[in-house]
C-alpha positions in Angstrom: 76.7 -85.8 152.7 77.6 -87.8 155.7 77.1 -91.1 153.9 79.2 -89.9 150.9 82.0 -88.9 153.3 81.9 -92.3 155.0 82.0 -94.1 151.6 85.0 -92.0 150.5 86.7 -92.7 153.8 86.2 -96.5 153.5 87.4 -96.3 149.9 90.5 -94.4 150.9 91.1 -96.9 153.7 90.8 -99.8 151.3 93.1 -98.1 148.8 95.7 -97.4 151.5 95.7 -101.0 152.6 96.0 -102.2 149.1 98.9 -99.8 148.3 101.1 -100.8 151.3 103.9 -98.3 152.0 106.2 -101.3 152.6 106.9 -103.2 149.4 107.1 -107.0 149.5 110.9 -106.9 148.9 111.4 -104.7 151.9 109.4 -107.2 154.0 111.4 -110.1 152.7 114.7 -108.2 153.4 113.5 -107.5 157.0 112.7 -111.2 157.5 116.1 -112.3 156.1 118.4 -109.6 157.4 116.4 -108.2 160.3 115.1 -104.7 160.8 118.2 -103.5 162.7 121.3 -102.5 160.8 124.6 -103.7 162.3 127.6 -101.4 162.8 129.3 -100.0 159.7 132.3 -102.3 159.9 130.0 -105.4 159.8 128.1 -103.9 156.8 131.4 -103.2 154.9 132.6 -106.7 155.6 129.3 -108.1 154.4 129.1 -106.1 151.2 132.7 -106.9 150.2 132.3 -110.6 150.8 128.9 -110.6 149.1 130.4 -109.2 145.9 133.2 -111.8 146.0 130.6 -114.5 146.8 128.5 -113.5 143.7 131.5 -113.9 141.4 132.2 -117.4 142.6 128.6 -118.4 142.6 128.1 -117.2 139.0 131.3 -118.9 137.9 130.2 -122.2 139.3 126.6 -121.9 137.9 127.9 -121.0 134.4 130.6 -123.7 134.5 128.0 -126.4 135.5 125.6 -125.2 132.8 128.3 -125.2 130.2 129.4 -128.7 131.0 125.9 -130.1 131.3 124.9 -128.4 128.0 128.1 -129.2 126.1 126.3 -131.1 123.3 123.8 -128.2 122.8 126.6 -125.7 122.8 128.6 -127.8 120.3 125.6 -128.0 118.0 124.6 -124.3 118.2 128.0 -122.6 118.5 130.4 -125.2 117.1 132.4 -125.0 120.2 133.7 -128.4 121.2 133.5 -127.9 125.0 134.0 -131.6 125.7 137.2 -131.8 123.6 138.6 -128.7 125.1 138.0 -130.0 128.7 139.3 -133.5 127.8 142.5 -132.0 126.4 143.1 -130.1 129.5 142.4 -133.1 131.6 145.0 -135.1 129.7 147.6 -132.4 130.4 146.8 -132.7 134.1 147.2 -136.4 134.0 143.5 -137.4 134.0 141.6 -139.7 131.7 139.5 -137.6 129.3 136.1 -138.9 130.6 137.2 -138.9 134.2 138.3 -135.2 134.3 135.0 -133.9 132.9 133.0 -136.0 135.4 135.1 -134.7 138.3 134.8 -131.1 137.0 131.0 -131.5 136.9 131.0 -132.7 140.5 133.2 -129.8 141.6 130.9 -127.2 140.0 127.8 -128.9 141.4 129.2 -129.2 144.9 130.7 -125.7 144.5 127.2 -124.3 144.1 126.2 -125.9 147.4 129.4 -124.6 149.1 128.7 -121.0 148.0 125.0 -121.3 149.1 126.3 -122.2 152.5 128.7 -119.3 152.4 125.8 -116.9 151.6 123.8 -118.3 154.5 126.8 -117.6 156.7 127.0 -114.0 155.3 123.4 -113.5 156.4 124.3 -114.7 159.9 127.3 -112.3 159.8 125.0 -109.4 158.9 122.7 -110.4 161.8 125.8 -110.7 164.0 125.3 -114.3 164.9 128.5 -116.0 166.0 127.7 -119.2 164.0 128.4 -117.4 160.7 132.1 -118.4 160.8 131.2 -122.1 160.5 129.3 -121.6 157.3 131.5 -119.0 155.6 134.9 -120.5 156.5 133.6 -124.1 156.2 132.2 -123.5 152.7 135.3 -121.8 151.5 137.7 -124.4 152.9 135.6 -127.3 151.5 135.5 -125.6 148.1 139.3 -125.1 148.1 139.9 -128.7 149.3 137.6 -130.0 146.6 139.7 -128.3 143.9 143.0 -129.4 145.4 142.3 -133.0 146.4 139.4 -134.0 144.1 140.9 -132.4 141.0 144.6 -131.7 141.7 146.9 -129.1 143.2 148.2 -128.4 139.7 144.7 -127.6 138.6 144.2 -125.2 141.6 147.6 -123.6 141.0 147.4 -123.2 137.2 143.6 -123.0 136.4 142.6 -120.9 139.3 143.2 -117.2 138.6 145.2 -114.9 141.0 142.0 -112.9 141.5 140.2 -116.0 142.7 143.0 -117.0 145.1 143.2 -113.4 146.5 139.4 -113.3 146.8 139.3 -116.7 148.7 142.0 -115.3 151.0 140.1 -112.1 151.6 136.9 -114.0 152.5 138.7 -116.3 154.9 140.8 -113.6 156.6 137.9 -111.2 156.9 135.7 -113.9 158.4 138.4 -114.8 161.0 139.0 -111.2 161.9 135.3 -110.4 162.2 134.7 -113.4 164.4 137.5 -112.3 166.7 136.1 -108.7 166.9 132.6 -110.0 167.6 134.0 -112.1 170.4 135.8 -109.0 171.7 132.5 -107.1 171.5 130.8 -109.7 173.7 133.5 -109.1 176.4 132.9 -105.3 176.5 135.0 -104.2 173.6 134.0 -102.6 170.3 133.6 -104.2 166.9 132.9 -100.9 165.1 135.8 -98.7 163.8 133.3 -96.3 162.2 130.3 -95.9 164.4 127.6 -97.6 166.4 124.7 -99.6 165.1 121.6 -97.7 164.1 118.0 -98.6 163.3 116.9 -99.5 159.9 114.8 -96.8 158.3 111.4 -98.3 157.5 
């Protein structure tokens, strides 16, 4: 009886170890974002900016893929991507081949810019003051790339109002949050909604 109980206990212990109560995704989340939740204001800022970040990242990835795969799209869907882009480039004053090359560069570098922004958002969530350099730096570089490497006319006419407002929201919320974090370090409060609490694990 005693041996049987011991065997069952060992089997139960092995099973418990195998079926860990903390899934791998939770562990990864804790490594990336930390175990401690920041205040609610920081979380709201993070969530809003992450949604906006996702829209820009997806747009740049899709745009880069569409241009890089334009011949395949033309063969499969009969959509002349290159001709459409070239025609728009001529309207903006570019040579047809030059515009599509520049647009490819903008989408490719844009992916890197938004990757930097996401890293900055992680630092924001963890309340590291360096976040502003990555978020604001990535956004400003992306906007500058569209204006100076393509043209201001392209930014004005081909960038939607939603995109412009979203860029403004990200930039302003980053500046405001950085100011509030600095105020918190000097004894003030960053949270309008409540204090930081521990992550439920």
